[in-house]
Backbone of each chain as nested JSON, in Angstrom:
{
  "chains": [
    {"id": "A", "residues": [
      {"number": 1, "name": "MET", "atoms": {"N": [-14.388, 10.794, 64.073], "CA": [-14.116, 11.205, 62.69], "C": [-14.92, 12.448, 62.368]}},
      {"number": 2, "name": "VAL", "atoms": {"N": [-14.315, 13.341, 61.639], "CA": [-15.031, 14.551, 61.22], "C": [-16.156, 14.14, 60.269]}},
      {"number": 3, "name": "PRO", "atoms": {"N": [-17.353, 14.683, 60.464], "CA": [-18.436, 14.309, 59.537], "C": [-18.133, 14.866, 58.149]}},
      {"number": 4, "name": "PRO", "atoms": {"N": [-18.521, 14.141, 57.093], "CA": [-18.233, 14.627, 55.746], "C": [-18.964, 15.944, 55.48]}},
      {"number": 5, "name": "VAL", "atoms": {"N": [-18.281, 16.835, 54.78], "CA": [-18.819, 18.17, 54.56], "C": [-19.758, 18.131, 53.353]}},
      {"number": 6, "name": "ALA", "atoms": {"N": [-20.784, 18.975, 53.375], "CA": [-21.711, 19.039, 52.253], "C": [-21.128, 19.975, 51.208]}},
      {"number": 7, "name": "VAL", "atoms": {"N": [-20.735, 19.417, 50.072], "CA": [-20.075, 20.21, 49.048], "C": [-21.12, 21.004, 48.286]}},
      {"number": 8, "name": "SER", "atoms": {"N": [-20.793, 22.24, 47.939], "CA": [-21.758, 23.081, 47.234], "C": [-22.002, 22.524, 45.839]}},
      {"number": 9, "name": "PRO", "atoms": {"N": [-23.242, 22.658, 45.33], "CA": [-23.572, 22.081, 44.015], "C": [-22.735, 22.676, 42.899]}},
      {"number": 10, "name": "VAL", "atoms": {"N": [-22.316, 23.963, 43.07], "CA": [-21.497, 24.583, 42.022], "C": [-20.214, 23.793, 41.828]}},
      {"number": 11, "name": "ILE", "atoms": {"N": [-19.564, 23.482, 42.97], "CA": [-18.293, 22.766, 42.876], "C": [-18.504, 21.376, 42.31]}},
      {"number": 12, "name": "LYS", "atoms": {"N": [-19.605, 20.733, 42.734], "CA": [-19.837, 19.352, 42.261], "C": [-20.059, 19.341, 40.761]}},
      {"number": 13, "name": "THR", "atoms": {"N": [-20.945, 20.225, 40.261], "CA": [-21.18, 20.237, 38.811], "C": [-19.913, 20.614, 38.084]}},
      {"number": 14, "name": "ALA", "atoms": {"N": [-19.167, 21.601, 38.63], "CA": [-17.94, 22.016, 37.941], "C": [-16.97, 20.853, 37.826]}},
      {"number": 15, "name": "ARG", "atoms": {"N": [-16.764, 20.111, 38.931], "CA": [-15.83, 18.988, 38.9], "C": [-16.195, 17.971, 37.844]}},
      {"number": 16, "name": "TRP", "atoms": {"N": [-17.456, 17.479, 37.914], "CA": [-17.819, 16.376, 37.04], "C": [-17.976, 16.834, 35.6]}},
      {"number": 17, "name": "SER", "atoms": {"N": [-18.409, 18.105, 35.373], "CA": [-18.468, 18.543, 33.983], "C": [-17.068, 18.717, 33.425]}},
      {"number": 18, "name": "PHE", "atoms": {"N": [-16.117, 19.201, 34.246], "CA": [-14.739, 19.29, 33.764], "C": [-14.184, 17.913, 33.448]}},
      {"number": 19, "name": "LEU", "atoms": {"N": [-14.566, 16.917, 34.274], "CA": [-14.095, 15.563, 33.999], "C": [-14.579, 15.098, 32.635]}},
      {"number": 20, "name": "LEU", "atoms": {"N": [-15.881, 15.291, 32.375], "CA": [-16.431, 14.852, 31.087], "C": [-15.808, 15.63, 29.936]}},
      {"number": 21, "name": "ILE", "atoms": {"N": [-15.694, 16.982, 30.116], "CA": [-15.104, 17.793, 29.042], "C": [-13.665, 17.344, 28.786]}},
      {"number": 22, "name": "GLY", "atoms": {"N": [-12.943, 17.047, 29.874], "CA": [-11.564, 16.596, 29.715], "C": [-11.487, 15.297, 28.945]}},
      {"number": 23, "name": "MET", "atoms": {"N": [-12.416, 14.365, 29.241], "CA": [-12.407, 13.09, 28.521], "C": [-12.635, 13.336, 27.042]}},
      {"number": 24, "name": "PHE", "atoms": {"N": [-13.624, 14.19, 26.708], "CA": [-13.885, 14.476, 25.302], "C": [-12.679, 15.128, 24.651]}},
      {"number": 25, "name": "TYR", "atoms": {"N": [-12.071, 16.1, 25.367], "CA": [-10.938, 16.811, 24.795], "C": [-9.786, 15.868, 24.542]}},
      {"number": 26, "name": "GLY", "atoms": {"N": [-9.521, 14.961, 25.521], "CA": [-8.419, 14.026, 25.341], "C": [-8.645, 13.126, 24.142]}},
      {"number": 27, "name": "LYS", "atoms": {"N": [-9.883, 12.618, 24.012], "CA": [-10.182, 11.728, 22.892], "C": [-10.031, 12.473, 21.57]}},
      {"number": 28, "name": "GLN", "atoms": {"N": [-10.557, 13.717, 21.504], "CA": [-10.483, 14.473, 20.254], "C": [-9.04, 14.777, 19.878]}},
      {"number": 29, "name": "ARG", "atoms": {"N": [-8.249, 15.188, 20.889], "CA": [-6.854, 15.537, 20.597], "C": [-6.098, 14.302, 20.13]}},
      {"number": 30, "name": "TYR", "atoms": {"N": [-6.383, 13.153, 20.755], "CA": [-5.727, 11.911, 20.343], "C": [-6.075, 11.58, 18.9]}},
      {"number": 31, "name": "ASP", "atoms": {"N": [-7.376, 11.699, 18.542], "CA": [-7.772, 11.405, 17.171], "C": [-7.161, 12.394, 16.192]}},
      {"number": 32, "name": "TYR", "atoms": {"N": [-6.924, 13.633, 16.647], "CA": [-6.295, 14.63, 15.777], "C": [-4.823, 14.305, 15.581]}},
      {"number": 33, "name": "LEU", "atoms": {"N": [-4.145, 13.871, 16.649], "CA": [-2.697, 13.689, 16.581], "C": [-2.309, 12.386, 15.915]}},
      {"number": 34, "name": "LYS", "atoms": {"N": [-3.181, 11.35, 15.98], "CA": [-2.75, 10.021, 15.536], "C": [-2.391, 9.99, 14.048]}},
      {"number": 35, "name": "PRO", "atoms": {"N": [-3.25, 10.469, 13.11], "CA": [-2.836, 10.392, 11.704], "C": [-1.602, 11.237, 11.41]}},
      {"number": 36, "name": "ARG", "atoms": {"N": [-1.498, 12.409, 12.12], "CA": [-0.313, 13.219, 11.881], "C": [0.948, 12.51, 12.327]}},
      {"number": 37, "name": "ALA", "atoms": {"N": [0.882, 11.792, 13.43], "CA": [2.063, 11.065, 13.894], "C": [2.43, 9.959, 12.92]}},
      {"number": 38, "name": "GLU", "atoms": {"N": [1.41, 9.279, 12.337], "CA": [1.69, 8.233, 11.35], "C": [2.434, 8.816, 10.161]}},
      {"number": 39, "name": "LYS", "atoms": {"N": [1.914, 9.968, 9.625], "CA": [2.568, 10.589, 8.461], "C": [3.992, 10.966, 8.798]}},
      {"number": 40, "name": "GLU", "atoms": {"N": [4.149, 11.55, 10.002], "CA": [5.492, 11.984, 10.383], "C": [6.427, 10.802, 10.47]}},
      {"number": 41, "name": "ARG", "atoms": {"N": [5.919, 9.655, 10.972], "CA": [6.768, 8.48, 11.099], "C": [7.189, 7.981, 9.724]}},
      {"number": 42, "name": "LEU", "atoms": {"N": [6.263, 7.99, 8.733], "CA": [6.621, 7.534, 7.391], "C": [7.69, 8.432, 6.797]}},
      {"number": 43, "name": "VAL", "atoms": {"N": [7.487, 9.78, 6.943], "CA": [8.477, 10.719, 6.408], "C": [9.828, 10.488, 7.063]}},
      {"number": 44, "name": "GLU", "atoms": {"N": [9.787, 10.285, 8.39], "CA": [11.031, 10.087, 9.123], "C": [11.746, 8.823, 8.643]}},
      {"number": 45, "name": "GLU", "atoms": {"N": [10.979, 7.748, 8.39], "CA": [11.606, 6.512, 7.915], "C": [12.238, 6.705, 6.561]}},
      {"number": 46, "name": "ALA", "atoms": {"N": [11.539, 7.403, 5.64], "CA": [12.097, 7.627, 4.305], "C": [13.381, 8.433, 4.408]}},
      {"number": 47, "name": "GLU", "atoms": {"N": [13.34, 9.512, 5.224], "CA": [14.541, 10.335, 5.359], "C": [15.681, 9.55, 5.973]}},
      {"number": 48, "name": "LYS", "atoms": {"N": [15.333, 8.662, 6.936], "CA": [16.387, 7.878, 7.59], "C": [17.05, 6.97, 6.58]}},
      {"number": 49, "name": "LYS", "atoms": {"N": [16.246, 6.355, 5.674], "CA": [16.819, 5.475, 4.665], "C": [17.787, 6.243, 3.787]}},
      {"number": 50, "name": "ILE", "atoms": {"N": [17.346, 7.439, 3.328], "CA": [18.216, 8.239, 2.466], "C": [19.501, 8.578, 3.203]}},
      {"number": 51, "name": "ARG", "atoms": {"N": [19.353, 8.959, 4.505], "CA": [20.526, 9.348, 5.281], "C": [21.486, 8.172, 5.412]}},
      {"number": 52, "name": "GLU", "atoms": {"N": [20.937, 6.966, 5.659], "CA": [21.813, 5.81, 5.833], "C": [22.542, 5.477, 4.541]}},
      {"number": 53, "name": "GLU", "atoms": {"N": [21.806, 5.596, 3.389], "CA": [22.46, 5.361, 2.097], "C": [23.644, 6.295, 1.926]}},
      {"number": 54, "name": "GLN", "atoms": {"N": [23.389, 7.595, 2.241], "CA": [24.461, 8.581, 2.065], "C": [25.625, 8.286, 2.993]}},
      {"number": 55, "name": "GLU", "atoms": {"N": [25.3, 7.857, 4.211], "CA": [26.395, 7.537, 5.133], "C": [27.209, 6.375, 4.614]}},
      {"number": 56, "name": "LYS", "atoms": {"N": [26.508, 5.371, 4.031], "CA": [27.245, 4.223, 3.486], "C": [28.162, 4.667, 2.369]}},
      {"number": 57, "name": "ILE", "atoms": {"N": [27.644, 5.526, 1.488], "CA": [28.472, 6.007, 0.376], "C": [29.675, 6.765, 0.916]}},
      {"number": 58, "name": "ALA", "atoms": {"N": [29.428, 7.641, 1.904], "CA": [30.54, 8.428, 2.462], "C": [31.567, 7.51, 3.095]}},
      {"number": 59, "name": "LYS", "atoms": {"N": [31.098, 6.477, 3.815], "CA": [32.018, 5.556, 4.459], "C": [32.83, 4.804, 3.412]}},
      {"number": 60, "name": "ALA", "atoms": {"N": [32.129, 4.341, 2.342], "CA": [32.854, 3.606, 1.292], "C": [33.895, 4.496, 0.645]}},
      {"number": 61, "name": "LEU", "atoms": {"N": [33.53, 5.77, 0.441], "CA": [34.506, 6.699, -0.139], "C": [35.719, 6.842, 0.776]}},
      {"number": 62, "name": "ALA", "atoms": {"N": [35.439, 7.007, 2.092], "CA": [36.544, 7.197, 3.036], "C": [37.462, 5.987, 3.013]}},
      {"number": 63, "name": "GLU", "atoms": {"N": [36.857, 4.768, 3.049], "CA": [37.705, 3.573, 3.034], "C": [38.452, 3.457, 1.713]}},
      {"number": 64, "name": "GLY", "atoms": {"N": [37.736, 3.819, 0.642], "CA": [38.392, 3.78, -0.655], "C": [39.574, 4.726, -0.684]}},
      {"number": 65, "name": "ASN", "atoms": {"N": [39.404, 5.917, -0.059], "CA": [40.506, 6.88, -0.004], "C": [41.694, 6.288, 0.719]}},
      {"number": 66, "name": "ILE", "atoms": {"N": [41.44, 5.643, 1.879], "CA": [42.547, 5.038, 2.629], "C": [43.236, 4.006, 1.741]}},
      {"number": 67, "name": "PHE", "atoms": {"N": [42.381, 3.213, 1.039], "CA": [42.956, 2.182, 0.164], "C": [43.84, 2.834, -0.897]}},
      {"number": 68, "name": "PHE", "atoms": {"N": [43.317, 3.943, -1.48], "CA": [44.112, 4.6, -2.519], "C": [45.412, 5.125, -1.951]}},
      {"number": 69, "name": "ASN", "atoms": {"N": [45.323, 5.746, -0.737], "CA": [46.534, 6.301, -0.126], "C": [47.595, 5.226, 0.034]}},
      {"number": 70, "name": "SER", "atoms": {"N": [47.208, 4.063, 0.572], "CA": [48.208, 3.031, 0.841], "C": [48.762, 2.461, -0.463]}},
      {"number": 71, "name": "SER", "atoms": {"N": [47.935, 2.473, -1.556], "CA": [48.451, 1.895, -2.793], "C": [49.408, 2.874, -3.482]}},
      {"number": 72, "name": "GLU", "atoms": {"N": [49.287, 4.169, -3.133], "CA": [50.179, 5.146, -3.78], "C": [51.619, 4.941, -3.338]}},
      {"number": 73, "name": "CYS", "atoms": {"N": [51.729, 4.675, -1.983], "CA": [53.095, 4.498, -1.488], "C": [53.428, 3.021, -1.577]}}
    ]},
    {"id": "B", "residues": [
      {"number": 1, "name": "MET", "atoms": {"N": [20.871, -17.994, 44.697], "CA": [19.984, -17.164, 43.857], "C": [18.587, -17.764, 43.808]}},
      {"number": 2, "name": "ALA", "atoms": {"N": [18.515, -19.052, 43.503], "CA": [17.189, -19.708, 43.409], "C": [16.543, -19.742, 44.787]}},
      {"number": 3, "name": "GLN", "atoms": {"N": [17.366, -19.939, 45.826], "CA": [16.799, -19.979, 47.183], "C": [16.229, -18.608, 47.559]}},
      {"number": 4, "name": "ALA", "atoms": {"N": [16.947, -17.557, 47.186], "CA": [16.465, -16.208, 47.525], "C": [15.139, -15.932, 46.822]}},
      {"number": 5, "name": "VAL", "atoms": {"N": [15.054, -16.346, 45.552], "CA": [13.805, -16.135, 44.81], "C": [12.68, -16.917, 45.461]}},
      {"number": 6, "name": "GLN", "atoms": {"N": [13.001, -18.158, 45.904], "CA": [11.946, -18.98, 46.522], "C": [11.452, -18.335, 47.81]}},
      {"number": 7, "name": "LYS", "atoms": {"N": [12.413, -17.809, 48.598], "CA": [12.006, -17.18, 49.859], "C": [11.111, -15.976, 49.575]}},
      {"number": 8, "name": "LEU", "atoms": {"N": [11.491, -15.204, 48.532], "CA": [10.69, -14.022, 48.185], "C": [9.288, -14.436, 47.764]}},
      {"number": 9, "name": "VAL", "atoms": {"N": [9.211, -15.486, 46.926], "CA": [7.903, -15.917, 46.437], "C": [7.041, -16.406, 47.592]}},
      {"number": 10, "name": "ALA", "atoms": {"N": [7.694, -17.044, 48.6], "CA": [6.913, -17.528, 49.739], "C": [6.395, -16.359, 50.561]}},
      {"number": 11, "name": "LYS", "atoms": {"N": [7.125, -15.23, 50.511], "CA": [6.696, -14.08, 51.311], "C": [5.548, -13.325, 50.681]}},
      {"number": 12, "name": "VAL", "atoms": {"N": [5.329, -13.489, 49.371], "CA": [4.353, -12.639, 48.662], "C": [2.955, -12.729, 49.26]}},
      {"number": 13, "name": "PRO", "atoms": {"N": [2.398, -13.922, 49.594], "CA": [1.044, -13.936, 50.172], "C": [0.962, -13.146, 51.459]}},
      {"number": 14, "name": "THR", "atoms": {"N": [2.015, -13.259, 52.325], "CA": [1.973, -12.491, 53.566], "C": [2.002, -11.001, 53.266]}},
      {"number": 15, "name": "LEU", "atoms": {"N": [2.802, -10.614, 52.264], "CA": [2.86, -9.188, 51.906], "C": [1.503, -8.696, 51.436]}},
      {"number": 16, "name": "ILE", "atoms": {"N": [0.855, -9.524, 50.587], "CA": [-0.458, -9.1, 50.077], "C": [-1.448, -9.007, 51.228]}},
      {"number": 17, "name": "GLY", "atoms": {"N": [-1.381, -9.976, 52.156], "CA": [-2.275, -9.927, 53.313], "C": [-2.028, -8.687, 54.148]}},
      {"number": 18, "name": "ALA", "atoms": {"N": [-0.731, -8.366, 54.359], "CA": [-0.421, -7.177, 55.149], "C": [-0.919, -5.923, 54.45]}},
      {"number": 19, "name": "ALA", "atoms": {"N": [-0.747, -5.861, 53.118], "CA": [-1.227, -4.688, 52.377], "C": [-2.737, -4.557, 52.503]}},
      {"number": 20, "name": "ALA", "atoms": {"N": [-3.442, -5.714, 52.445], "CA": [-4.91, -5.671, 52.532], "C": [-5.347, -5.171, 53.902]}},
      {"number": 21, "name": "THR", "atoms": {"N": [-4.732, -5.706, 54.971], "CA": [-5.135, -5.273, 56.307], "C": [-4.785, -3.82, 56.539]}},
      {"number": 22, "name": "TYR", "atoms": {"N": [-3.688, -3.356, 55.933], "CA": [-3.333, -1.949, 56.092], "C": [-4.32, -1.046, 55.378]}},
      {"number": 23, "name": "SER", "atoms": {"N": [-4.692, -1.431, 54.16], "CA": [-5.458, -0.511, 53.333], "C": [-6.949, -0.556, 53.606]}},
      {"number": 24, "name": "LYS", "atoms": {"N": [-7.47, -1.675, 54.191], "CA": [-8.929, -1.777, 54.328], "C": [-9.523, -0.633, 55.144]}},
      {"number": 25, "name": "PRO", "atoms": {"N": [-9.01, -0.353, 56.367], "CA": [-9.655, 0.753, 57.098], "C": [-9.493, 2.093, 56.389]}},
      {"number": 26, "name": "ARG", "atoms": {"N": [-8.328, 2.299, 55.741], "CA": [-8.144, 3.564, 55.044], "C": [-9.079, 3.684, 53.858]}},
      {"number": 27, "name": "LEU", "atoms": {"N": [-9.273, 2.57, 53.12], "CA": [-10.251, 2.606, 52.03], "C": [-11.648, 2.865, 52.582]}},
      {"number": 28, "name": "ALA", "atoms": {"N": [-11.92, 2.29, 53.781], "CA": [-13.245, 2.495, 54.364], "C": [-13.473, 3.965, 54.691]}},
      {"number": 29, "name": "THR", "atoms": {"N": [-12.46, 4.635, 55.272], "CA": [-12.625, 6.059, 55.569], "C": [-12.76, 6.839, 54.276]}},
      {"number": 30, "name": "PHE", "atoms": {"N": [-11.938, 6.489, 53.271], "CA": [-12.052, 7.196, 51.993], "C": [-13.46, 7.059, 51.422]}},
      {"number": 31, "name": "TRP", "atoms": {"N": [-14.007, 5.812, 51.446], "CA": [-15.34, 5.607, 50.897], "C": [-16.379, 6.365, 51.716]}},
      {"number": 32, "name": "HIS", "atoms": {"N": [-16.167, 6.413, 53.053], "CA": [-17.111, 7.105, 53.928], "C": [-17.234, 8.574, 53.547]}},
      {"number": 33, "name": "TYR", "atoms": {"N": [-16.088, 9.193, 53.215], "CA": [-16.139, 10.606, 52.826], "C": [-16.527, 10.79, 51.376]}},
      {"number": 34, "name": "ALA", "atoms": {"N": [-16.045, 9.872, 50.514], "CA": [-16.293, 10.045, 49.076], "C": [-17.771, 9.885, 48.758]}},
      {"number": 35, "name": "LYS", "atoms": {"N": [-18.47, 9.001, 49.558], "CA": [-19.882, 8.782, 49.281], "C": [-20.673, 10.079, 49.359]}},
      {"number": 36, "name": "VAL", "atoms": {"N": [-20.22, 11.009, 50.219], "CA": [-20.962, 12.264, 50.395], "C": [-20.341, 13.385, 49.587]}},
      {"number": 37, "name": "GLU", "atoms": {"N": [-18.99, 13.413, 49.539], "CA": [-18.356, 14.612, 48.999], "C": [-18.042, 14.513, 47.519]}},
      {"number": 38, "name": "LEU", "atoms": {"N": [-17.795, 13.299, 46.997], "CA": [-17.317, 13.193, 45.618], "C": [-18.388, 12.732, 44.642]}},
      {"number": 39, "name": "VAL", "atoms": {"N": [-19.631, 12.56, 45.129], "CA": [-20.646, 12.034, 44.211], "C": [-20.989, 13.093, 43.168]}},
      {"number": 40, "name": "PRO", "atoms": {"N": [-21.399, 12.663, 41.978], "CA": [-21.847, 13.64, 40.99], "C": [-23.116, 14.34, 41.464]}},
      {"number": 41, "name": "PRO", "atoms": {"N": [-23.382, 15.543, 40.913], "CA": [-24.569, 16.26, 41.365], "C": [-25.835, 15.57, 40.891]}},
      {"number": 42, "name": "SER", "atoms": {"N": [-26.833, 15.487, 41.791], "CA": [-28.117, 14.913, 41.405], "C": [-28.828, 15.908, 40.484]}},
      {"number": 43, "name": "PRO", "atoms": {"N": [-29.792, 15.443, 39.691], "CA": [-30.474, 16.348, 38.758], "C": [-31.114, 17.552, 39.451]}},
      {"number": 44, "name": "ALA", "atoms": {"N": [-31.438, 17.401, 40.751], "CA": [-32.05, 18.532, 41.443], "C": [-31.036, 19.603, 41.755]}},
      {"number": 45, "name": "GLU", "atoms": {"N": [-29.745, 19.215, 41.803], "CA": [-28.737, 20.187, 42.23], "C": [-28.215, 21.022, 41.083]}},
      {"number": 46, "name": "ILE", "atoms": {"N": [-28.468, 20.59, 39.846], "CA": [-27.897, 21.33, 38.715], "C": [-28.489, 22.731, 38.595]}},
      {"number": 47, "name": "PRO", "atoms": {"N": [-29.825, 22.931, 38.755], "CA": [-30.328, 24.316, 38.731], "C": [-29.711, 25.157, 39.843]}},
      {"number": 48, "name": "GLN", "atoms": {"N": [-29.506, 24.539, 41.021], "CA": [-28.853, 25.279, 42.111], "C": [-27.459, 25.717, 41.69]}},
      {"number": 49, "name": "ALA", "atoms": {"N": [-26.765, 24.836, 40.964], "CA": [-25.415, 25.179, 40.527], "C": [-25.451, 26.358, 39.571]}},
      {"number": 50, "name": "ILE", "atoms": {"N": [-26.453, 26.358, 38.659], "CA": [-26.54, 27.461, 37.696], "C": [-26.804, 28.765, 38.437]}},
      {"number": 51, "name": "ILE", "atoms": {"N": [-27.707, 28.712, 39.457], "CA": [-27.973, 29.918, 40.245], "C": [-26.704, 30.359, 40.952]}},
      {"number": 52, "name": "GLY", "atoms": {"N": [-25.932, 29.387, 41.475], "CA": [-24.697, 29.73, 42.166], "C": [-23.707, 30.43, 41.252]}},
      {"number": 53, "name": "ILE", "atoms": {"N": [-23.593, 29.929, 40.012], "CA": [-22.675, 30.577, 39.073], "C": [-23.143, 31.997, 38.781]}},
      {"number": 54, "name": "LYS", "atoms": {"N": [-24.491, 32.182, 38.642], "CA": [-24.995, 33.535, 38.396], "C": [-24.651, 34.445, 39.571]}},
      {"number": 55, "name": "ASN", "atoms": {"N": [-24.755, 33.893, 40.811], "CA": [-24.4, 34.707, 41.981], "C": [-22.958, 35.154, 41.924]}},
      {"number": 56, "name": "ILE", "atoms": {"N": [-22.089, 34.234, 41.504], "CA": [-20.684, 34.591, 41.418], "C": [-20.485, 35.698, 40.399]}},
      {"number": 57, "name": "VAL", "atoms": {"N": [-21.173, 35.575, 39.245], "CA": [-21.004, 36.594, 38.205], "C": [-21.481, 37.949, 38.708]}},
      {"number": 58, "name": "THR", "atoms": {"N": [-22.67, 37.974, 39.404], "CA": [-23.146, 39.247, 39.942], "C": [-22.192, 39.763, 41.009]}},
      {"number": 59, "name": "GLY", "atoms": {"N": [-21.591, 38.842, 41.767], "CA": [-20.62, 39.274, 42.764], "C": [-19.423, 39.954, 42.134]}},
      {"number": 60, "name": "VAL", "atoms": {"N": [-18.974, 39.409, 41.0], "CA": [-17.852, 40.038, 40.309], "C": [-18.249, 41.404, 39.813]}},
      {"number": 61, "name": "ASN", "atoms": {"N": [-19.457, 41.495, 39.183], "CA": [-19.873, 42.757, 38.593], "C": [-20.095, 43.825, 39.641]}},
      {"number": 62, "name": "SER", "atoms": {"N": [-20.676, 43.433, 40.787], "CA": [-20.977, 44.447, 41.796], "C": [-19.752, 44.828, 42.596]}},
      {"number": 63, "name": "GLY", "atoms": {"N": [-18.664, 44.084, 42.459], "CA": [-17.465, 44.4, 43.218], "C": [-17.41, 43.759, 44.574]}},
      {"number": 64, "name": "ARG", "atoms": {"N": [-18.452, 42.921, 44.869], "CA": [-18.465, 42.281, 46.187], "C": [-17.275, 41.338, 46.33]}},
      {"number": 65, "name": "LEU", "atoms": {"N": [-16.885, 40.712, 45.189], "CA": [-15.804, 39.744, 45.281], "C": [-14.467, 40.422, 45.573]}},
      {"number": 66, "name": "GLY", "atoms": {"N": [-14.386, 41.74, 45.35], "CA": [-13.162, 42.445, 45.704], "C": [-12.979, 42.557, 47.205]}},
      {"number": 67, "name": "GLN", "atoms": {"N": [-14.06, 42.272, 47.967], "CA": [-14.002, 42.396, 49.421], "C": [-13.598, 41.104, 50.108]}},
      {"number": 68, "name": "THR", "atoms": {"N": [-13.31, 40.045, 49.318], "CA": [-12.965, 38.782, 49.995], "C": [-11.63, 38.931, 50.706]}},
      {"number": 69, "name": "THR", "atoms": {"N": [-11.532, 38.275, 51.832], "CA": [-10.267, 38.313, 52.554], "C": [-9.234, 37.46, 51.83]}},
      {"number": 70, "name": "VAL", "atoms": {"N": [-7.963, 37.687, 52.177], "CA": [-6.897, 36.908, 51.54], "C": [-7.056, 35.437, 51.885]}},
      {"number": 71, "name": "LYS", "atoms": {"N": [-7.486, 35.174, 53.12], "CA": [-7.667, 33.78, 53.529], "C": [-8.724, 33.12, 52.68]}},
      {"number": 72, "name": "ASP", "atoms": {"N": [-9.862, 33.811, 52.485], "CA": [-10.918, 33.222, 51.664], "C": [-10.479, 33.081, 50.214]}},
      {"number": 73, "name": "ALA", "atoms": {"N": [-9.76, 34.102, 49.72], "CA": [-9.316, 34.043, 48.33], "C": [-8.351, 32.879, 48.129]}},
      {"number": 74, "name": "PHE", "atoms": {"N": [-7.452, 32.675, 49.106], "CA": [-6.526, 31.551, 49.008], "C": [-7.271, 30.246, 48.986]}},
      {"number": 75, "name": "ARG", "atoms": {"N": [-8.278, 30.118, 49.89], "CA": [-9.045, 28.884, 49.941], "C": [-9.803, 28.663, 48.648]}},
      {"number": 76, "name": "ASN", "atoms": {"N": [-10.404, 29.734, 48.112], "CA": [-11.119, 29.587, 46.844], "C": [-10.172, 29.228, 45.709]}},
      {"number": 77, "name": "GLY", "atoms": {"N": [-8.962, 29.788, 45.752], "CA": [-7.981, 29.451, 44.723], "C": [-7.604, 27.981, 44.757]}},
      {"number": 78, "name": "LEU", "atoms": {"N": [-7.464, 27.438, 45.975], "CA": [-7.157, 26.003, 46.085], "C": [-8.289, 25.161, 45.533]}},
      {"number": 79, "name": "VAL", "atoms": {"N": [-9.53, 25.561, 45.832], "CA": [-10.667, 24.794, 45.325], "C": [-10.702, 24.849, 43.804]}},
      {"number": 80, "name": "CYS", "atoms": {"N": [-10.453, 26.044, 43.232], "CA": [-10.454, 26.15, 41.768], "C": [-9.356, 25.277, 41.162]}},
      {"number": 81, "name": "THR", "atoms": {"N": [-8.181, 25.267, 41.812], "CA": [-7.106, 24.41, 41.292], "C": [-7.531, 22.955, 41.299]}},
      {"number": 82, "name": "GLU", "atoms": {"N": [-8.201, 22.519, 42.372], "CA": [-8.632, 21.13, 42.424], "C": [-9.631, 20.841, 41.309]}},
      {"number": 83, "name": "VAL", "atoms": {"N": [-10.537, 21.783, 41.035], "CA": [-11.519, 21.561, 39.973], "C": [-10.815, 21.478, 38.622]}},
      {"number": 84, "name": "MET", "atoms": {"N": [-9.783, 22.336, 38.414], "CA": [-9.04, 22.263, 37.153], "C": [-8.363, 20.917, 36.998]}},
      {"number": 85, "name": "MET", "atoms": {"N": [-7.861, 20.332, 38.091], "CA": [-7.174, 19.05, 38.001], "C": [-8.107, 17.961, 37.497]}},
      {"number": 86, "name": "TRP", "atoms": {"N": [-9.396, 18.053, 37.799], "CA": [-10.322, 17.055, 37.285], "C": [-10.355, 17.086, 35.766]}},
      {"number": 87, "name": "PHE", "atoms": {"N": [-10.178, 18.291, 35.181], "CA": [-10.131, 18.355, 33.711], "C": [-8.96, 17.544, 33.188]}},
      {"number": 88, "name": "TYR", "atoms": {"N": [-7.79, 17.697, 33.846], "CA": [-6.616, 16.983, 33.337], "C": [-6.747, 15.483, 33.561]}},
      {"number": 89, "name": "ILE", "atoms": {"N": [-7.416, 15.087, 34.667], "CA": [-7.661, 13.661, 34.864], "C": [-8.554, 13.144, 33.746]}},
      {"number": 90, "name": "GLY", "atoms": {"N": [-9.601, 13.929, 33.397], "CA": [-10.449, 13.528, 32.285], "C": [-9.663, 13.419, 30.996]}},
      {"number": 91, "name": "GLU", "atoms": {"N": [-8.724, 14.352, 30.771], "CA": [-7.924, 14.286, 29.559], "C": [-7.077, 13.029, 29.549]}},
      {"number": 92, "name": "CYS", "atoms": {"N": [-6.511, 12.653, 30.699], "CA": [-5.725, 11.411, 30.766], "C": [-6.596, 10.208, 30.425]}},
      {"number": 93, "name": "ILE", "atoms": {"N": [-7.84, 10.216, 30.921], "CA": [-8.736, 9.095, 30.615], "C": [-9.045, 9.077, 29.138]}},
      {"number": 94, "name": "GLY", "atoms": {"N": [-9.286, 10.265, 28.545], "CA": [-9.669, 10.315, 27.143], "C": [-8.539, 9.909, 26.224]}},
      {"number": 95, "name": "LYS", "atoms": {"N": [-7.305, 10.266, 26.589], "CA": [-6.222, 9.947, 25.67], "C": [-5.634, 8.587, 25.948]}},
      {"number": 96, "name": "GLY", "atoms": {"N": [-6.067, 7.92, 27.013], "CA": [-5.608, 6.553, 27.264], "C": [-4.171, 6.485, 27.711]}},
      {"number": 97, "name": "GLY", "atoms": {"N": [-3.737, 7.339, 28.597], "CA": [-2.373, 7.292, 29.081], "C": [-2.185, 8.391, 30.085]}},
      {"number": 98, "name": "ILE", "atoms": {"N": [-1.121, 8.283, 30.878], "CA": [-0.914, 9.305, 31.892], "C": [0.0, 10.409, 31.374]}},
      {"number": 99, "name": "VAL", "atoms": {"N": [1.137, 10.008, 30.777], "CA": [2.09, 10.995, 30.29], "C": [2.038, 10.967, 28.771]}},
      {"number": 100, "name": "GLY", "atoms": {"N": [1.649, 12.061, 28.165], "CA": [1.728, 12.169, 26.719], "C": [0.688, 11.355, 25.986]}},
      {"number": 101, "name": "TYR", "atoms": {"N": [0.663, 11.554, 24.671], "CA": [-0.273, 10.856, 23.815], "C": [0.436, 9.7, 23.133]}},
      {"number": 102, "name": "ALA", "atoms": {"N": [-0.088, 8.516, 23.224], "CA": [0.536, 7.325, 22.64], "C": [0.143, 7.193, 21.186]}},
      {"number": 103, "name": "VAL", "atoms": {"N": [0.661, 8.118, 20.338], "CA": [0.339, 8.029, 18.915], "C": [1.442, 7.295, 18.189]}}
    ]}
  ]
}
């Protein structure tokens, strides 16, 4: 087996400091994104409700129109 | 259907045993190399690392780094890419997921 190579200290510190910085960055970004995602979800739900109401009204109108058409003849 | 499931369930211990026997020597070689190459820097090595970074900066300023061969530059580029990947692994650990943020 090839003997393990002695890694230079620069590379070792760079690797492990990047790992730690990455962990901090991931945690911070997650904490930044979480409340925004919650707000967006609430807005999306409200808009979806309004959209569904409008679709129901449009559908009822369409069916009502068909009903009116058939009653005319 | 039930018989096929039973046969599969009976095979699982043998599969796990086969996986263990396959992976043990490979894990041993991985540990053999990782113990030396992947360990974090000891407190004595951090000043050496700072000196090394200063050497690199002086190398850039003096133009010595412009003299690196393409082979060396390629090798250094691969090493830098590997170091950058550790940042993204850290980010995955920090955000608690592999793909995307689970918000």
